[in-house]
N, C-alpha and C positions, 0 to 999 in steps of 0.2 A: 504494500500500500504506500501511497505517497500523500503527504499532508503539507500544504503550504502554510508556513507559520505566520504569525502576526505579532508585531511589537517586540521582536527579539532579533539578535544578530544572525542566527541561523535562518536560512531561507526555506528549507524543506526538510522534512523528516521522512525516512523510508523505514518500513518495518513489515513484518509478517505476523499474522496470528494464525496458529494452526487449529485443527479441528477440535482440539482439547482446550482451546482458549489460552494457549501459552504464547508469549511474545518471543520473536526471533529476529535476528538480522537487523537490529536497530542501527541506523546511521543518520547523520545530520549533514546537510550541505551548509557550510559556513559555521560561524560561531567559534567557540573556544575548543579547539580540537581535542586536547587532552581530557578535559572534563566531559565532553560529549562522548568520546570513545569509552570513558569509564562508565558513564550511565548505560551505554549499550551493553557493556560486559556485565554490569550489575543486574540488569533486568532480563538478560538472556535466560529463556526457559521459565520465567516467572508467569504466574497466572495474570492475565490482563487486568482483571478487576483489582488485584492486589497492587499492581503497578500504579493504577489510577489512584487508589487509596493513599499510597505513599507519596506520589509526586504532585497530585492536584493541589493547587494553591501556592506552590513554591514560587517565590518572587526573586528577581535579580536586581540589585541596586534599588533605584527609585521607580522601577517599572512595576506594573501590577501583574506581571507574568514573568515567565522564565522559559528557557528551552525545555526544562523538565516539565513544567506546567503545560507547555504546548504539546509535549509528548502525551501527557495524560488526556488532553483534549482530543488529540488525534485518535488515541485508542478508544475513547468513549464514543466517538463517531463511527467506529468500526466494530463494536461488539454488540 
């Protein structure tokens, strides 16, 4: 899946949700590469709903969202 982000440095998020509702292959276009690669590694194989529960509402600096929050939004749109 592909999600176009809003209000953050990364431009797009790519990810898969398997038939069991697990998250795989998370990658971001743009943003902070080290941190975003780490998020992808941390959520690999996790239940999609759990990822949303953990990441939703996370903010970055003075923004009302973050790349992690955008990932949660992307997942919610696809589960």
